[in-house]
BAMIDO-784906 format. One record per residue (C-alpha): z, x, y; residue number from 0. Coordinates in nm, 3 decimals, padded with zeros to 5 digits. Layout:
% BAMIDO-784906
[[Z,X,Y],NUM];
...
This chain:
% BAMIDO-784906
[[10.258,07.112,04.437],0];
[[10.233,07.261,04.798],1];
[[10.532,07.321,04.974],2];
[[10.592,07.099,05.299],3];
[[10.525,07.281,05.611],4];
[[10.656,07.175,05.945],5];
[[10.438,07.226,06.246],6];
[[10.485,07.549,06.439],7];
[[10.459,07.624,06.779],8];
[[10.319,08.021,06.829],9];
[[10.173,08.159,07.161],10];
[[10.251,07.858,07.356],11];
[[10.034,07.604,07.114],12];
[[10.126,07.354,06.876],13];
[[09.996,07.423,06.504],14];
[[09.978,07.112,06.311],15];
[[09.842,07.071,05.943],16];
[[09.628,06.784,05.872],17];
[[09.592,06.550,05.609],18];
[[09.352,06.830,05.371],19];
[[09.599,07.117,05.440],20];
[[09.374,07.236,05.723],21];
[[09.521,07.319,06.065],22];
[[09.395,07.060,06.328],23];
[[09.316,07.236,06.660],24];
[[09.616,07.380,06.834],25];
[[09.787,07.195,07.093],26];
[[09.903,07.351,07.422],27];
[[10.264,07.280,07.500],28];
[[10.292,07.084,07.824],29];
[[09.973,06.932,07.814],30];
[[09.870,06.565,07.775],31];
[[09.837,06.585,07.389],32];
[[10.152,06.781,07.352],33];
[[10.371,06.457,07.471],34];
[[10.080,06.221,07.264],35];
[[10.180,06.437,06.956],36];
[[10.538,06.414,07.033],37];
[[10.573,06.002,07.035],38];
[[10.389,06.018,06.684],39];
[[10.626,05.885,06.423],40];
[[10.511,06.152,06.207],41];
[[10.640,06.401,06.504],42];
[[11.021,06.438,06.361],43];
[[11.062,06.819,06.368],44];
[[10.882,07.153,06.436],45];
[[10.939,07.542,06.444],46];
[[10.939,07.697,06.809],47];
[[10.903,08.052,06.807],48];
[[10.863,08.326,07.136],49];
[[11.012,08.630,07.279],50];
[[11.304,08.458,07.388],51];
[[11.403,08.334,07.005],52];
[[11.331,08.136,06.715],53];
[[11.430,07.752,06.684],54];
[[11.366,07.473,06.476],55];
[[11.382,07.172,06.675],56];
[[11.410,06.789,06.543],57];
[[11.446,06.463,06.671],58];
[[11.720,06.286,06.601],59];
[[11.893,05.930,06.713],60];
[[12.172,05.879,06.951],61];
[[12.390,05.585,07.101],62];
[[12.029,05.378,07.024],63];
[[11.814,05.632,07.205],64];
[[11.601,05.952,07.071],65];
[[11.666,06.267,07.166],66];
[[11.558,06.645,07.086],67];
[[11.782,06.906,06.952],68];
[[11.737,07.294,06.853],69];
[[11.858,07.444,06.597],70];
[[11.916,07.845,06.527],71];
[[12.122,07.997,06.212],72];
[[12.277,08.274,06.230],73];
[[12.513,08.512,06.037],74];
[[12.531,08.211,05.810],75];
[[12.602,07.986,06.045],76];
[[12.434,07.698,06.200],77];
[[12.438,07.642,06.615],78];
[[12.290,07.358,06.774],79];
[[12.180,07.250,07.143],80];
[[12.065,06.975,07.329],81];
[[11.686,06.978,07.487],82];
[[11.648,06.638,07.595],83];
[[11.410,06.346,07.580],84];
[[11.058,06.327,07.529],85];
[[10.985,06.374,07.843],86];
[[11.179,06.670,07.904],87];
[[11.065,06.910,07.635],88];
[[10.839,07.100,07.883],89];
[[10.743,07.474,07.814],90];
[[11.041,07.620,08.019],91];
[[11.281,07.407,07.851],92];
[[11.247,07.526,07.528],93];
[[11.232,07.890,07.599],94];
[[11.567,07.812,07.788],95];
[[11.749,07.690,07.527],96];
[[11.534,07.955,07.276],97];
[[11.704,08.216,07.513],98];
[[12.054,08.019,07.544],99];
[[12.106,08.002,07.151],100];
[[12.029,08.379,07.143],101];
[[12.282,08.451,07.360],102];
[[12.511,08.276,07.198],103];
[[12.467,08.358,06.821],104];
[[12.450,08.743,06.902],105];
[[12.699,08.950,06.850],106];
[[12.939,09.114,07.113],107];
[[13.028,09.475,07.059],108];
[[13.419,09.412,07.062],109];
[[13.545,09.304,06.702],110];
[[13.447,08.961,06.594],111];
[[13.720,08.715,06.684],112];
[[13.788,08.354,06.563],113];
[[13.921,08.242,06.842],114];
[[13.623,08.329,07.100],115];
[[13.499,08.001,07.261],116];
[[13.088,07.951,07.305],117];
[[12.953,08.056,07.656],118];
[[13.038,07.682,07.908],119];
[[12.655,07.678,07.970],120];
[[12.540,07.594,07.623],121];
[[12.534,07.216,07.526],122];
[[12.543,07.071,07.166],123];
[[12.528,06.707,07.282],124];
[[12.320,06.482,07.526],125];
[[12.525,06.365,07.848],126];
[[12.625,05.999,07.859],127];
[[12.338,05.986,08.080],128];
[[12.068,06.240,08.038],129];
[[11.962,06.402,08.352],130];
[[11.601,06.388,08.506],131];
[[11.631,06.736,08.521],132];
[[11.827,06.958,08.260],133];
[[11.764,07.281,08.378],134];
[[12.017,07.251,08.701],135];
[[12.291,07.045,08.815],136];
[[12.458,07.121,09.121],137];
[[12.799,07.298,09.045],138];
[[12.814,07.223,08.697],139];
[[12.473,07.361,08.620],140];
[[12.333,07.489,08.335],141];
[[12.267,07.862,08.406],142];
[[11.981,08.060,08.266],143];
[[12.077,08.271,08.026],144];
[[11.815,08.526,08.062],145];
[[11.987,08.666,08.366],146];
[[12.292,08.784,08.174],147];
[[12.076,08.961,07.985],148];
[[12.046,09.356,07.943],149];
[[11.737,09.481,07.959],150];
[[11.560,09.626,07.683],151];
[[11.467,10.032,07.749],152];
[[11.097,10.084,07.839],153];
[[10.889,10.186,07.628],154];
[[10.769,10.427,07.848],155];
[[11.134,10.566,07.863],156];
[[11.169,10.956,07.915],157];
[[11.481,11.095,07.859],158];
[[11.701,11.178,08.163],159];
[[12.024,11.309,08.054],160];
[[12.126,11.466,08.384],161];
[[12.157,11.110,08.506],162];
[[12.286,10.904,08.226],163];
[[12.578,11.232,08.228],164];
[[12.640,11.091,08.600],165];
[[12.635,10.743,08.573],166];
[[12.900,10.823,08.242],167];
[[13.088,11.048,08.498],168];
[[13.092,10.755,08.757],169];
[[13.265,10.503,08.534],170];
[[13.573,10.673,08.640],171];
[[13.513,10.578,09.021],172];
[[13.518,10.224,09.122],173];
[[13.147,10.156,09.221],174];
[[12.842,10.317,09.158],175];
[[12.518,10.235,09.428],176];
[[12.192,10.286,09.248],177];
[[11.960,10.310,09.551],178];
[[11.610,10.313,09.558],179];
[[11.264,10.161,09.685],180];
[[11.075,09.954,09.432],181];
[[10.947,10.143,09.136],182];
[[11.182,10.403,09.134],183];
[[11.329,10.286,08.793],184];
[[11.665,10.186,08.893],185];
[[11.664,09.886,08.661],186];
[[11.516,10.116,08.363],187];
[[11.790,10.377,08.415],188];
[[12.060,10.143,08.360],189];
[[11.947,09.999,08.015],190];
[[11.899,10.305,07.906],191];
[[12.218,10.419,08.006],192];
[[12.450,10.124,07.835],193];
[[12.199,10.233,07.476],194];
[[12.317,10.595,07.496],195];
[[12.593,10.685,07.280],196];
[[12.781,10.867,07.562],197];
[[12.850,10.474,07.696],198];
[[13.000,10.323,07.349],199];
[[13.329,10.366,07.495],200];
[[13.272,10.054,07.723],201];
[[13.122,09.726,07.712],202];
[[12.867,09.643,07.961],203];
[[12.788,09.290,08.121],204];
[[12.447,09.243,08.372],205];
[[12.390,08.994,08.616],206];
[[12.001,09.014,08.733],207];
[[12.026,08.878,09.066],208];
[[11.726,08.653,09.241],209];
[[11.687,08.495,09.604],210];
[[11.842,08.160,09.441],211];
[[12.196,08.340,09.396],212];
[[12.235,08.417,09.754],213];
[[12.494,08.060,09.701],214];
[[12.819,08.187,09.662],215];
[[12.926,07.906,09.421],216];
[[12.601,08.032,09.137],217];
[[12.665,08.386,09.249],218];
[[12.988,08.382,09.135],219];
[[12.920,08.156,08.851],220];
[[12.676,08.399,08.706],221];
[[12.906,08.711,08.766],222];
[[13.221,08.548,08.600],223];
[[13.013,08.396,08.304],224];
[[12.920,08.760,08.277],225];
[[13.264,08.872,08.268],226];
[[13.337,08.606,08.025],227];
[[13.072,08.807,07.766],228];
[[13.296,09.092,07.781],229];
[[13.665,08.941,07.763],230];
[[13.668,08.590,07.649],231];
[[13.840,08.344,07.818],232];
[[13.885,08.574,08.125],233];
[[13.706,08.360,08.366],234];
[[13.758,08.018,08.236],235];
[[14.025,07.941,08.508],236];
[[13.819,08.099,08.814],237];
[[13.573,07.878,08.687],238];
[[13.687,07.554,08.671],239];
[[13.848,07.657,09.045],240];
[[13.463,07.718,09.128],241];
[[13.336,07.389,08.988],242];
[[13.629,07.169,09.137],243];
[[13.550,06.926,09.426],244];
[[13.731,07.098,09.697],245];
[[13.698,07.484,09.563],246];
[[13.987,07.677,09.702],247];
[[13.889,07.993,09.876],248];
[[13.702,08.262,09.730],249];
[[13.972,08.508,09.782],250];
[[14.195,08.282,09.577],251];
[[13.946,08.241,09.273],252];
[[13.896,08.604,09.295],253];
[[14.251,08.664,09.242],254];
[[14.296,08.437,08.992],255];
[[14.009,08.607,08.813],256];
[[14.173,08.996,08.914],257];
[[14.502,08.880,08.767],258];
[[14.336,08.788,08.396],259];
[[14.125,09.103,08.447],260];
[[14.456,09.297,08.504],261];
[[14.610,09.201,08.165],262];
[[14.289,09.355,07.962],263];
[[14.332,09.678,07.857],264];
[[13.957,09.747,07.717],265];
[[13.697,09.880,07.951],266];
[[13.412,09.729,08.090],267];
[[13.135,09.780,08.336],268];
[[12.969,09.486,08.529],269];
[[12.553,09.556,08.628],270];
[[12.459,09.378,08.987],271];
[[12.086,09.407,08.956],272];
[[11.847,09.343,09.257],273];
[[12.167,09.327,09.472],274];
[[11.876,09.339,09.735],275];
[[11.806,08.995,09.708],276];
[[12.156,08.864,09.845],277];
[[12.159,08.841,10.214],278];
[[12.503,08.615,10.228],279];
[[12.745,08.785,10.434],280];
[[13.036,08.557,10.262],281];
[[12.921,08.698,09.914],282];
[[12.908,09.050,10.050],283];
[[13.276,09.029,10.178],284];
[[13.416,08.884,09.857],285];
[[13.229,09.159,09.678],286];
[[13.404,09.408,09.897],287];
[[13.741,09.205,09.829],288];
[[13.679,09.203,09.455],289];
[[13.576,09.614,09.480],290];
[[13.885,09.683,09.613],291];
[[14.156,09.545,09.374],292];
[[13.962,09.595,09.072],293];
[[14.143,09.719,08.769],294];
[[14.101,10.046,08.683],295];
[[13.928,10.002,08.362],296];
[[13.654,09.768,08.512],297];
[[13.384,09.974,08.681],298];
[[13.109,09.775,08.915],299];
[[12.763,09.926,08.913],300];
[[12.517,09.778,09.208],301];
[[12.144,09.877,09.155],302];
[[11.921,09.768,09.499],303];
[[11.669,09.866,09.720],304];
[[11.863,09.888,10.030],305];
[[12.244,09.999,10.089],306];
[[12.497,09.675,10.086],307];
[[12.674,09.620,10.385],308];
[[12.982,09.756,10.220],309];
[[13.258,10.034,10.359],310];
[[13.047,10.331,10.177],311];
[[13.200,10.599,10.445],312];
[[13.583,10.465,10.322],313];
[[13.419,10.469,09.961],314];
[[13.296,10.804,09.938],315];
[[13.634,10.993,10.117],316];
[[13.851,10.808,09.850],317];
[[13.674,10.888,09.594],318];
[[13.596,10.552,09.485],319];
[[13.177,10.604,09.502],320];
[[12.932,10.754,09.286],321];
[[12.569,10.755,09.426],322];
[[12.209,10.765,09.288],323];
[[11.984,10.764,09.534],324];
[[11.522,10.830,09.523],325];
[[11.604,11.186,09.567],326];
[[11.800,11.168,09.191],327];
[[11.558,10.928,09.018],328];
[[11.219,11.072,09.150],329];
[[11.084,11.253,08.828],330];
[[11.145,11.693,08.841],331];
[[10.825,11.896,08.692],332];
[[10.972,11.850,08.334],333];
[[10.995,11.503,08.332],334];
[[10.654,11.418,08.491],335];
[[10.524,11.631,08.220],336];
[[10.687,11.460,07.946],337];
[[10.565,11.117,08.092],338];
[[10.242,11.213,08.130],339];
[[10.132,11.397,07.833],340];
[[10.375,11.263,07.565],341];
[[10.496,10.914,07.678],342];
[[10.123,10.789,07.787],343];
[[09.933,11.040,07.588],344];
[[09.679,11.220,07.879],345];
[[09.516,11.518,07.826],346];
[[09.604,11.731,08.137],347];
[[09.673,12.078,08.234],348];
[[09.972,12.219,08.385],349];
[[09.789,12.223,08.741],350];
[[09.669,11.850,08.709],351];
[[10.026,11.738,08.607],352];
[[10.163,11.945,08.913],353];
[[09.874,11.760,09.159],354];
[[09.983,11.415,09.045],355];
[[10.345,11.505,09.093],356];
[[10.272,11.633,09.436],357];
[[10.085,11.342,09.515],358];
[[10.323,11.063,09.390],359];
[[10.644,11.299,09.483],360];
[[10.825,11.221,09.157],361];
[[10.747,10.849,09.230],362];
[[10.822,10.712,08.892],363];
[[10.618,10.404,08.932],364];
[[10.310,10.589,09.121],365];
[[10.280,10.831,08.815],366];
[[10.292,10.536,08.601],367];
[[10.001,10.374,08.780],368];
[[09.816,10.672,08.783],369];
[[09.875,10.728,08.406],370];
[[09.730,10.362,08.372],371];
[[09.448,10.421,08.597],372];
[[09.346,10.766,08.444],373];
[[09.340,10.611,08.056],374];
[[08.978,10.630,07.880],375];
[[08.872,10.907,08.140],376];
[[08.646,11.187,08.008],377];
[[08.796,11.547,08.083],378];
[[08.559,11.554,08.388],379];
[[08.641,11.201,08.506],380];
[[09.021,11.273,08.456],381];
[[08.964,11.576,08.710],382];
[[08.789,11.406,08.983],383];
[[09.029,11.122,08.956],384];
[[09.365,11.340,08.993],385];
[[09.188,11.559,09.287],386];
[[09.082,11.207,09.440],387];
[[09.422,11.007,09.383],388];
[[09.572,10.852,09.654],389];
[[09.767,10.524,09.782],390];
[[09.351,10.339,09.789],391];
[[09.391,10.323,09.440],392];
[[09.369,10.000,09.316],393];
[[09.661,09.953,09.152],394];
[[09.874,10.153,09.335],395];
[[09.778,09.940,09.671],396];
[[09.822,09.614,09.464],397];
[[10.173,09.762,09.378],398];
[[10.332,09.870,09.750],399];
[[10.121,09.595,09.924],400];
[[10.328,09.317,09.704],401];
[[10.656,09.482,09.638],402];
[[10.682,09.657,09.955],403];
[[10.488,09.555,10.263],404];
[[10.464,09.209,10.148],405];
[[10.802,09.121,10.163],406];
[[10.874,09.257,10.482],407];
[[10.882,09.045,10.842],408];
[[10.568,09.006,11.061],409];
[[10.734,09.232,11.347],410];
[[10.813,09.510,11.052],411];
[[10.462,09.494,10.927],412];
[[10.343,09.538,11.262],413];
[[10.604,09.829,11.311],414];
[[10.472,09.979,10.985],415];
[[10.104,09.936,10.993],416];
[[10.096,10.069,11.346],417];
[[10.295,10.390,11.243],418];
[[10.119,10.483,10.970],419];
[[09.894,10.685,11.147],420];
[[10.176,10.925,11.197],421];
[[10.224,11.202,11.036],422];
[[10.542,11.261,11.154],423];
[[10.765,10.981,11.332],424];
[[11.020,10.972,11.610],425];
[[11.146,10.675,11.830],426];
[[11.001,10.749,12.136],427];
[[10.623,10.789,12.000],428];
[[10.674,10.516,11.805],429];
[[10.747,10.326,12.103],430];
[[10.413,10.463,12.272],431];
[[10.226,10.341,12.001],432];
[[10.400,10.005,11.975],433];
[[10.397,09.944,12.333],434];
[[10.050,10.087,12.437],435];
[[09.946,10.121,12.811],436];
[[10.060,09.871,13.093],437];
[[09.774,09.561,13.066],438];
[[09.708,09.606,12.768],439];
[[09.697,09.304,12.475],440];
[[09.924,09.454,12.240],441];
[[10.288,09.331,12.277],442];
[[10.581,09.536,12.292],443];
[[10.816,09.510,11.978],444];
[[11.140,09.240,12.054],445];
[[11.372,09.538,11.858],446];
[[11.362,09.909,12.004],447];
[[11.179,10.152,11.715],448];
[[11.493,10.374,11.642],449];
[[11.663,10.038,11.544],450];
[[11.300,09.938,11.280],451];
[[11.369,10.318,11.196],452];
[[11.744,10.283,11.100],453];
[[11.665,09.938,10.942],454];
[[11.373,10.116,10.718],455];
[[11.602,10.416,10.624],456];
[[11.867,10.184,10.501],457];
[[11.668,09.968,10.348],458];
[[11.462,10.255,10.153],459];
[[11.157,10.178,10.243],460];
[[10.968,10.510,10.132],461];
[[11.113,10.668,10.451],462];
[[11.212,11.017,10.432],463];
[[11.424,11.244,10.721],464];
[[11.274,11.548,10.805],465];
[[11.586,11.682,10.953],466];
[[11.931,11.648,10.949],467];
[[11.966,11.462,11.313],468];
[[11.756,11.183,11.156],469];
[[11.508,11.215,11.500],470];
[[11.204,11.276,11.309],471];
[[11.078,11.115,11.004],472];
[[10.783,11.098,10.770],473];
[[10.673,10.831,10.507],474];
[[10.598,10.850,10.154],475];
[[10.238,11.043,10.079],476];
[[10.108,10.678,09.866],477];
[[10.315,10.461,10.115],478];
[[10.145,10.599,10.401],479];
[[09.775,10.592,10.229],480];
[[09.860,10.196,10.175],481];
[[09.986,10.139,10.499],482];
[[09.669,10.341,10.674],483];
[[09.429,10.168,10.410],484];
[[09.576,09.784,10.499],485];
[[09.553,09.882,10.880],486];
[[09.182,09.966,10.881],487];
[[09.113,09.625,10.645],488];
[[09.320,09.426,10.899],489];
[[09.287,09.572,11.245],490];
[[08.994,09.832,11.240],491];
[[08.945,09.846,11.598],492];
[[09.341,09.911,11.667],493];
[[09.290,10.257,11.477],494];
[[09.120,10.439,11.749],495];
[[09.362,10.339,12.006],496];
[[09.652,10.420,11.816],497];
[[09.553,10.777,11.789],498];
[[09.450,10.791,12.170],499];
[[09.830,10.666,12.256],500];
[[10.013,10.941,12.034],501];
[[09.728,11.212,12.149],502];
[[09.863,11.128,12.483],503];
[[10.217,11.084,12.404],504];
[[10.195,11.422,12.222],505];
[[10.035,11.586,12.496],506];
[[10.267,11.489,12.766],507];
[[10.536,11.634,12.569],508];
[[10.354,11.995,12.508],509];
[[10.306,11.928,12.148],510];
[[09.926,12.052,12.167],511];
[[09.817,12.062,11.808],512];
[[09.916,11.717,11.733],513];
[[09.779,11.604,12.036],514];
[[09.414,11.750,11.962],515];
[[09.489,11.608,11.613],516];
[[09.492,11.282,11.687],517];
[[09.234,11.289,11.957],518];
[[09.014,11.425,11.698],519];
[[09.133,11.175,11.446],520];
[[09.046,10.847,11.707],521];
[[08.742,11.045,11.711],522];
[[08.808,11.081,12.109],523];
[[08.539,11.340,12.155],524];
[[08.614,11.393,12.524],525];
[[08.939,11.410,12.509],526];
[[08.969,11.642,12.234],527];
[[08.710,11.907,12.390],528];
[[08.954,11.898,12.720],529];
[[09.238,11.966,12.518],530];
[[09.095,12.265,12.320],531];
[[08.954,12.404,12.641],532];
[[09.278,12.409,12.835],533];
[[09.482,12.530,12.492],534];
[[09.269,12.641,12.213],535];
[[09.283,12.977,12.304],536];
[[09.673,13.004,12.416],537];
[[09.708,12.811,12.055],538];
[[09.524,13.052,11.873],539];
[[09.650,13.396,12.035],540];
[[10.028,13.271,11.829],541];
[[09.838,13.269,11.522],542];
[[09.637,12.998,11.439],543];
[[09.335,13.114,11.504],544];
[[09.186,12.904,11.174],545];
[[09.354,12.584,11.335],546];
[[09.145,12.611,11.647],547];
[[08.813,12.703,11.477],548];
[[08.840,12.400,11.244],549];
[[08.870,12.171,11.568],550];
[[08.571,12.367,11.707],551];
[[08.401,12.264,11.393],552];
[[08.461,11.926,11.367],553];
[[08.292,11.876,11.749],554];
[[07.968,11.822,11.776],555];
[[07.734,12.145,11.820],556];
[[07.586,12.019,12.075],557];
[[07.901,11.938,12.261],558];
[[08.049,12.268,12.228],559];
[[07.703,12.415,12.343],560];
[[07.671,12.218,12.646],561];
[[08.037,12.329,12.776],562];
[[08.088,12.686,12.876],563];
[[08.453,12.671,12.802],564];
[[08.406,12.572,12.435],565];
[[08.133,12.781,12.395],566];
[[08.354,13.093,12.508],567];
[[08.674,12.982,12.300],568];
[[08.434,12.949,12.018],569];
[[08.300,13.293,12.044],570];
[[08.669,13.417,12.052],571];
[[08.744,13.274,11.700],572];
[[08.447,13.369,11.541],573];
[[08.504,13.735,11.653],574];
[[08.877,13.704,11.560],575];
[[08.761,13.608,11.238],576];
[[08.472,13.905,11.200],577];
[[08.208,13.662,11.217],578];
[[08.057,13.907,11.504],579];
[[07.645,13.767,11.499],580];
[[07.795,13.416,11.519],581];
[[07.998,13.504,11.807],582];
[[07.724,13.678,12.027],583];
[[07.510,13.332,11.975],584];
[[07.775,13.113,12.144],585];
[[07.797,13.378,12.410],586];
[[07.423,13.355,12.488],587];
[[07.540,12.929,12.459],588];
[[07.806,13.012,12.725],589];
[[07.563,13.204,12.941],590];
[[07.343,12.910,12.906],591];
[[07.576,12.675,13.068],592];
[[07.548,12.872,13.429],593];
[[07.288,12.646,13.609],594];
[[07.133,12.680,13.912],595];
[[07.347,12.502,14.179],596];
[[07.667,12.567,13.996],597];
[[07.971,12.679,14.209],598];
[[07.923,13.057,14.259],599];
[[08.300,13.116,14.169],600];
[[08.259,12.905,13.848],601];
[[07.940,13.118,13.753],602];
[[08.122,13.442,13.788],603];
[[08.392,13.337,13.597],604];
[[08.189,13.233,13.310],605];
[[07.962,13.502,13.301],606];
[[08.315,13.728,13.352],607];
[[08.427,13.580,13.027],608];
[[08.126,13.628,12.848],609];
[[08.146,13.996,12.960],610];
[[08.526,14.027,12.864],611];
[[08.465,13.864,12.477],612];
[[08.117,14.122,12.459],613];
[[08.325,14.439,12.533],614];
[[08.533,14.315,12.245],615];
[[08.254,14.291,11.987],616];
[[08.128,14.630,12.086],617];
[[08.486,14.761,12.031],618];
[[08.508,14.592,11.732],619];
[[08.158,14.744,11.608],620];
[[08.271,15.083,11.712],621];
[[07.977,15.087,12.016],622];
[[08.239,15.253,12.331],623];
[[07.962,15.277,12.573],624];
[[07.890,14.952,12.564],625];
[[08.255,14.841,12.534],626];
[[08.321,15.052,12.892],627];
[[08.010,14.904,13.041],628];
[[08.064,14.505,12.948],629];
[[08.423,14.591,13.063],630];
[[08.275,14.690,13.405],631];
[[08.107,14.347,13.437],632];
[[08.471,14.137,13.405],633];
């Protein structure tokens, strides 16, 4: 006799046997056909499997109504959770309850205790009047269990013992702050740390935060519930206070929690991931209160993209703070090599690895995105790919646009895009680019540039200081590439004007190399020609001959030939680089610029310069007679 098989939900589809032991067409969860099947009399139970966990779901009658329940057996014990009425069996509800039951049935790292109560956020019975939405109820809301899961270490993990050791040593202090922009491996590092043998001496509670947690009651409900997973019952009274109709001040709730924690000697760590989403000042203030009164066996770890508004200076002085920042998180050469060749299995040479590390500046997500783009390429294609890899790569462009640029306010996006044309930034220069010239349509920014730069540095938005005085900065190379690409896409006509503004500022501040470079980037050829005529020789004499020659080569040949001073400057650069024949041709171009009707003094100066350069050319060739003769014509 064939064994009876109940319907199964796999990969979001219901598989149901028909009368011939074959399967009917799969039914998509949440579709009209799904709810039609649930109404069938034969629909009494089904198995549900997902990444969150496995359940058996049954329909049962209670108080004259039909409800659905979830069951899971773990270590010989049957656990039960209420799902809801037929219309409440959404895919989201099934996934949430599966995850919740997994939390409830997983063993804790401490010794089993028969007195530990199940977490308060799971219910085995329906309410007297089941709510319309059983996912969220204000104050008594059902919490999302997956926010309390410790993320599994990534399969692309690279061993980082130096950072693991720093985190473990940091538990002797009150706070560890892991601060870096998106994609620097903050969460990955912390999840790897808690699985490291060196962390077996303490328990870890984890809360993954999101924007909805800016409500203080919701935030602290998650935090206290997480602590309850470490120390059973420690948060029962504080949670009851939070959920009371008129909650007491938050400090009173936290005082109760701290008193309960003080009686528990077991060492623990509380991790708050993605804390940068928290903008609520009451939450910041209450967390500082908690931090300053933590018992010595409880350690707080905060992972964030920007520094929280805590008294960090005071914590540093007291020796209560451990900091892990982008400079610490970036892959060094050995880690980059291990990631690219061992984890991503790319056949790269040492030189190619060094090139990719330089392009990404050790940014972990950048290396990962580069590796994904490189997979499946031939050796020749791989070499070209690495040589050309920039922020315009599709994966990098999409990641930084969505995760960084798209999350900024419009004013900050404008600042980032306008200043992206700069290799170096300072506040006055940024102001020049943002304000433009009088009468221009570009609006001036409501916030001064120095405050914008301070925010960017505080928010870890890929801005790197270039001096100890925090006067000059630069953007991360890939981020700058993304910003420039975005600027060209959205405001193509503005690019040239921004370069002209930068050139004018640099010229005004006698930073002439940068002034010429921005004039060429505009490209404003007349402006570049004037700057090179006025300053090219003096810059070359200071040792930058090849730089000036490169500028001249970037100008159209016809423009150089039509201007005597440019031709003379070019002749000198060619002479200095031992290109004597080419230098003589440029001197002919300079002489050709002397025309009838030109003022006599101007013509005499040009001829004198030509004679002087020819005298030097003769000297270079060892022709002393001609050297003397040309010298007398100057």
